[in-house]
N, C-alpha and C positions, 0 to 999 in steps of 0.2 A: 773331664777333669777327674783325677783320681785322688782320693784322700790318702795322705801318707803321714801317719802319726809320728811325731818325734818328741824327744825330751832333750832339754838342755842339762847336761852333767854340771856338777858344781863349778868346775873350772871354765864352763862355757856361759856362766851366768852373765846376762846383758847382751849376748851375742844373739844372732838370729839366723834364720834360713829363709831365703826368698830369691825371687827373680829381680834382676836389674832393670828389666823393661817388660812390657806387657807381652811381647812376642819372643822373649828369650827362651831358648831351648833348655838351658841348664840353670839349676839353683846354684847361687853362689855359696861356696863353703868358706867360713872364716877361720882365721888362725886363733886358736885358744891358748896363746902363750901369755904369761903374766905381763901386765901393763909395764911393770918396772923391769922386766927381764926380756926385752926382745930377743929373738933368735937370729944370730948372724950365721948365714949359710956361706961358708968359705968357698972360694973358687974350686970348681971341679969336685964338690963334695955333695952329699946327699943327707937328708934328715926326714924322719917321720914326724910330721907336724900334726898335733892334735887339733880337732875342731870343736870339742866340747859338745858334740851332737851324736845321738843315737837314733836310728829310725826303725820303723816296722813296715817293710815293703809288703805289698799284697802278694799272695801266691801267683806265680806266673809272670812276675816281673823281676828285673834286676835293676841296679843303679850303676852307671858308669862314671867313675871319677876321671875327669878330663882336664887337660891344661886350660889356663886362661891365655888367650892369644896375646894380650898386652904384656903379661909377664915374660912370655917366651920371646916376643919380638923386641921388646925394649931392654930386657935384662938377662936374657938366656936362661931364665928359670922355668922349668916345666915339670910335669908329672912323669916320674921315672917309668913306671909301669903302666903307661898310658895305652888304652884306658884301663884303669883299675876296676875290678868288678866286685860289687857288693851284692851278695846272694840275698834272696828274699827271707831266708831263715836267720840271717845274722842280726844280732841285737846289741853288739858292742859298739864302742865309739868309732866313729868314721875318723880315720887318719889319712893323711896325704903324704905320699913319699915324693918330696921335691928334690930336684937336682939342679945345681947351679953350673951351667955349662959355659959360663963366662970366666973372664980372668979377674973379675972384681968381686968383692964380698957383697952379699945381698942381705939387707936387714929385713926380717919379717916381724911386723908389729901386731899387737893384739887387734883383732877385728878385721885385719887386712883380708881381702878376698884372694884366696890362694889357689882355688880350683873351682870347677863347676861339676855339678852332679846331674846327670841325665837319666831319668827313669824311662825304661823301655820294656815292651813285652818280650818274653822268652819262649821260644819253641823248644820243647824237649823231644829228643828222638830215641829210638830204640836201635842200637847197633845190631846189625844183622850180618854175620860172617857169610861170605860168598866165595866162590872159586875164582871169579874174575869180575872186573867192572865193565860197564858198558863203554863203548869207544866214543871219543869226542874228536872234534877237529884239533884241539890243543893237545890231547893226549897226556903224555908225561912231561911236557915242556914246563919248566919251573921258572925261577926268578928271571925276569927279563926276556922270557921266550916270546912274548907278544909285542915287544918293542922296548924302547928305552925305559 
């Protein structure tokens, strides 16, 4: 277990950050929209939704903002830049870019779980220019080259 300090920003007051179950991989991110002003996401549109949360990730980690499967399956609402990456040195508010891929408006209410946040280790690399790369069985085969 890794401690990840977080703060609730003024518009996130009363919201929280936690897991839905003991074995869940992702922390649920809430929508920090005003209670009296839900956000309506029109069909085929996108919006950056505030969470009211800022975190301090430990060095050597990242957080990935991922869709919630229920929103995607039932409503066609998903995270546009999935997964969104939160770097360990970012200290601003976590925001989620949601897109409505359905033909129906989707209403986002205060505190609704809109995405999940998965914290993972990151390996940094040193890019090394070379004249050629080692050969593999796949070679330069790109999209779809290994099957459907």
